[in-house]
C-alpha positions in Angstrom: 167.0 14.3 8.5 168.9 12.8 11.3 167.5 12.4 14.9 169.3 15.4 16.5 168.2 17.7 13.7 164.6 16.6 14.1 164.9 17.1 17.9 166.4 20.6 17.4 163.6 21.5 15.0 160.9 20.3 17.4 162.3 21.7 20.7 164.4 24.7 19.6 167.4 23.2 21.4 170.7 23.5 19.4 171.7 20.1 18.1 175.3 20.5 19.3 174.1 20.6 23.0 173.3 16.9 22.7 176.2 15.9 20.5 177.2 12.3 21.3 174.0 11.7 23.2 172.8 8.9 20.9 176.2 7.2 20.9 176.1 7.2 24.7 172.7 5.5 24.7 173.7 3.1 22.0 176.8 2.0 23.8 174.9 1.5 27.0 172.2 -0.5 25.3 174.7 -2.7 23.5 177.1 -3.4 26.5 175.1 -2.4 29.6 178.0 -0.2 30.6 176.9 3.1 32.2 178.3 6.5 31.2 181.6 7.2 33.0 182.6 10.4 34.8 184.0 12.1 31.7 180.8 11.5 29.8 178.6 12.8 32.6 180.9 15.8 32.9 180.3 16.5 29.2 176.5 16.4 29.9 177.0 18.8 32.8 178.9 21.2 30.6 176.1 21.0 28.0 173.5 21.7 30.7 175.6 24.7 31.9 175.9 26.0 28.3 172.1 25.7 27.9 171.6 27.8 31.1 174.2 30.4 30.0 172.6 30.8 26.5 169.1 31.1 27.9 167.7 27.7 26.7 164.9 26.7 29.2 165.7 23.6 31.3 162.4 22.0 30.3 163.4 22.2 26.7 166.8 20.6 27.3 165.2 17.7 29.2 162.5 17.3 26.5 165.2 17.3 23.8 167.2 14.5 25.6 164.1 12.4 26.0 162.8 13.0 22.5 166.1 12.0 21.0 166.0 8.8 22.9 162.4 8.2 21.8 163.2 8.8 18.1 166.3 6.7 18.3 164.2 3.7 19.2 161.2 4.3 16.9 161.1 2.1 13.8 160.9 4.0 10.5 158.7 3.2 7.5 160.7 2.3 4.3 161.5 5.2 2.1 160.3 7.9 4.6 163.7 9.6 4.3 164.5 9.2 8.0 167.6 7.6 9.3 167.2 4.2 10.9 166.9 3.9 14.7 170.1 4.0 16.6 169.0 1.5 19.1 167.7 -2.0 18.3 164.6 -3.2 20.2 166.7 -5.4 22.5 169.0 -2.5 23.5 166.3 -0.1 24.7 166.0 -1.5 28.2 169.7 -1.3 28.7 169.8 2.3 27.6 167.2 3.6 30.0 169.5 3.7 33.1 172.0 5.6 31.0 169.3 8.0 29.8 168.3 8.7 33.4 171.9 9.5 34.4 172.4 11.6 31.3 169.3 13.7 32.0 170.3 14.0 35.7 173.7 15.3 34.7 172.2 17.8 32.3 169.9 19.1 35.0 172.8 19.3 37.5 175.0 21.3 35.1 172.1 23.6 34.3 171.3 24.2 38.0 174.9 24.7 38.9 175.2 27.4 36.2 172.1 29.1 37.5 173.3 29.1 41.1 176.7 30.5 39.9 174.9 33.2 37.9 172.8 34.1 41.0 175.8 34.3 43.2 177.6 36.6 40.7 174.5 38.8 40.5 174.3 38.9 44.3 178.0 39.8 44.5 177.6 42.5 41.8 174.5 43.8 43.7 176.5 44.0 47.0 179.4 45.8 45.4 177.0 48.2 43.7 175.1 48.9 47.0 178.5 49.5 48.8 179.7 51.8 46.1 176.4 53.7 46.0 176.1 54.2 49.8 179.7 55.0 50.4 180.3 57.3 47.4 182.6 55.2 45.2 181.3 56.4 41.8 183.2 54.4 39.2 180.6 53.6 36.4 177.9 54.0 39.1 175.2 55.5 36.9 175.7 52.8 34.2 175.6 50.0 36.9 172.6 51.6 38.6 170.4 51.2 35.5 171.1 47.4 35.7 169.4 47.5 39.1 166.6 49.7 38.0 167.8 53.1 39.4 168.1 56.3 37.4 170.5 58.4 39.4 169.7 61.6 37.5 166.5 61.7 39.6 166.4 62.5 43.3 166.4 59.7 45.8 165.6 59.4 49.5 167.2 56.8 51.8 165.6 55.4 54.9 167.4 53.1 57.4 166.0 50.9 60.1 168.1 50.0 63.2 166.9 47.2 65.4 167.8 46.3 69.0 170.5 44.1 67.4 172.4 44.5 64.2 170.7 42.9 61.2 172.6 40.1 59.4 173.0 40.3 55.6 171.2 37.0 55.1 168.3 37.8 57.5 165.1 36.5 55.8 163.2 39.5 57.1 165.1 41.8 54.7 164.0 39.6 51.7 160.4 39.6 52.9 160.4 43.4 53.2 162.0 43.7 49.8 159.5 41.5 48.1 156.6 43.4 49.7 157.9 46.8 48.6 158.8 45.6 45.1 155.3 44.0 44.9 153.8 47.4 45.5 156.2 49.8 43.9 158.1 47.7 41.3 161.7 46.6 41.2 162.7 49.6 39.2 161.8 51.9 42.1 163.1 50.2 45.2 166.4 49.0 46.4 166.6 47.2 49.7 169.9 46.1 51.3 171.6 45.4 54.7 174.6 47.5 55.5 176.5 47.9 58.7 173.7 46.1 60.6 171.1 48.5 59.2 168.2 47.7 56.8 168.5 50.3 54.0 165.7 51.4 51.6 166.5 53.6 48.6 163.5 55.0 46.8 162.7 57.9 44.4 162.1 61.2 46.2 158.9 61.5 44.3 157.6 58.2 45.7 156.6 59.6 49.1 154.6 56.5 50.1 157.7 54.2 49.9 159.3 55.3 53.1 156.0 55.0 54.9 155.5 51.5 53.6 159.0 50.6 54.6 158.4 51.8 58.1 155.1 49.8 58.2 157.0 46.6 57.5 159.8 47.5 59.9 157.1 48.0 62.6 155.6 44.6 61.8 158.8 42.7 61.6 161.3 44.2 64.1 161.4 43.8 67.8 160.2 46.7 70.0 163.0 49.3 70.3 163.5 49.8 66.6 164.1 53.2 65.0 163.8 54.4 61.4 165.8 57.4 60.1 164.8 59.1 56.9 167.1 61.3 54.9 166.1 64.2 52.7 165.8 63.7 48.9 168.9 64.5 46.9 169.9 64.1 43.3 172.6 62.0 41.7 175.0 59.3 43.2 176.3 61.8 45.7 172.7 62.6 46.7 172.1 58.9 47.7 175.3 59.0 49.9 174.1 62.3 51.5 170.6 61.0 52.2 172.0 57.7 53.6 174.2 59.6 56.0 171.4 61.9 57.0 169.2 58.9 57.8 171.8 57.3 60.0 172.6 60.6 61.7 168.9 61.2 62.5 168.8 57.9 64.5 172.0 58.9 66.3 170.7 62.3 67.2 167.4 60.8 68.4 169.3 58.5 70.7 171.6 61.2 72.0 168.7 63.6 72.6 166.5 61.0 74.2 163.7 61.6 71.6 160.8 59.2 72.0 159.8 59.1 68.3 160.5 55.8 66.5 160.7 57.6 63.1 163.2 60.4 62.8 163.3 62.6 59.7 166.5 64.5 59.0 164.4 67.4 57.7 163.0 67.8 61.2 166.4 67.8 62.9 168.3 70.3 60.9 168.9 72.6 63.8 171.1 70.0 65.7 173.9 69.6 63.1 173.9 73.5 63.0 174.5 73.5 66.8 177.3 71.0 66.5 179.1 72.9 63.7 180.4 75.4 66.3 181.3 72.9 69.1 183.2 75.5 71.1 180.2 77.8 71.2 177.8 75.1 72.3 180.2 73.8 75.0 180.5 77.4 76.3 176.7 77.7 76.3 176.2 74.5 78.2 179.0 75.3 80.7 177.7 78.9 81.3 174.0 78.1 81.6 173.8 74.6 83.0 177.0 73.9 85.0 175.4 75.5 88.2 172.9 72.6 88.2 175.8 70.3 89.3 175.3 71.9 92.8 171.8 70.5 93.1 171.1 67.6 95.5 171.0 64.5 93.3 173.0 66.1 90.5 171.9 67.9 87.4 170.1 65.0 85.6 166.7 65.3 87.3 166.6 69.0 86.6 167.6 68.5 83.0 164.8 65.8 82.6 162.4 68.3 84.1 163.4 71.0 81.6 163.0 68.5 78.7 159.6 67.5 79.9 158.4 71.2 80.2 159.8 72.1 76.8 158.1 69.0 75.2 154.8 70.0 76.8 155.0 73.6 75.5 155.5 74.9 79.0 152.5 73.1 80.5 153.7 72.0 83.9 150.8 69.7 84.5 151.5 67.8 81.3 155.2 67.8 82.1 154.4 66.3 85.5 152.5 63.5 83.9 155.4 62.8 81.6 157.8 62.6 84.6 155.4 60.7 86.9 155.6 63.5 89.4 153.2 65.9 91.1 152.7 69.4 89.6 154.1 70.8 92.8 157.3 68.8 92.4 157.8 70.2 88.9 157.1 73.7 90.1 159.7 73.2 92.9 162.3 72.0 90.4 161.8 74.9 88.0 162.2 77.3 90.9 165.4 75.5 91.8 166.7 75.8 88.3 165.9 79.5 88.2 167.8 80.1 91.4 170.9 78.1 90.4 171.2 79.3 86.8 169.4 82.6 86.8 167.3 81.5 83.8 163.5 80.9 83.9 161.6 78.8 81.3 158.7 81.3 81.8 160.6 84.1 80.2 160.6 83.7 76.3 164.2 84.8 75.8 165.5 82.9 78.7 163.4 79.9 77.7 165.1 79.8 74.3 168.6 80.0 75.9 167.7 77.2 78.4 166.2 74.9 75.7 169.2 75.4 73.4 171.6 74.7 76.3 169.6 71.5 77.2 169.7 70.3 73.6 173.4 71.0 73.5 174.0 69.1 76.7 172.3 66.0 75.2 174.3 66.4 72.0 177.5 66.6 74.1 176.4 63.8 76.4 176.8 66.2 79.4 177.0 65.7 82.4 178.1 62.1 81.8 181.0 63.3 79.7 182.7 66.3 81.2 183.2 69.4 79.0 186.8 70.1 77.9 188.8 72.4 80.2 186.0 72.4 82.8 
């Protein structure tokens, strides 16, 4: 049995991966000439082929070293083994060539691994883009490669920091590792899209969005917000939940909500209001436009109404929210009643006023004038 066959049997490395290896060592031992660029390129190609076929790097290096060892070991007569390829005097000259050959094998192997990782990352980015933006070509098939079963329901949570997050932000990797460590890679998908950190998790895994929020709270600067969509089924469901999560953050900012975590399920009334924009514009104009006559403009009075509604009508609690005296709040509410004709103490009028105030925040009134007014 020749040397490479014995090496293959001992290490499991195909003999053809080291084809010409012994000749390179023998030539270097006899002449002292090191492998040229074309020879080292051949080693790099062998290393790359080993990586592509799943041969462990350690086995490849072991095979190259074992081949050199066997090529210099004397054989007993009649043991059936081929004679050594290198004479004793040539061994020292072959060692530098062996070092360069092994280095080239490792370089080729690592280059192939890096290329495979880049291709996997590109495929993952493309999949996430297609998943979140509704491009459904072979989506279910590709989803299984990344551990998602799109026949189930999924919920999407997004985190927005004070600054957009970069795609290569190491914080995203840390959060992903933490969530995968707890829930498994087949349950969690983390990605950065449009400056947002996105988490896709099964709708049945309720703890996942809470854990995601925990890591956002620990890693993001103060001022962050998390939006959580509702669970939906299928590829289109992921898109819908993603949009709901982003819209929840937008609504929170437009409405001046204090909560850092905003759930689409808790904000369903606001998209309903906006569906009939003409009606909400008419409500805001009819109910609140008289506040523009107040000294200092309508904003202090709107803030007072918001504080009262948030305090369930408790004027003392509203005053604490605003940093005012209770008497000042009472005065402002009376001013609102006189200007608008609506009082928050009357249940029906309270509902009209609260809806109008919410509509004003959604429309960014009074900073943005109403059409035709």
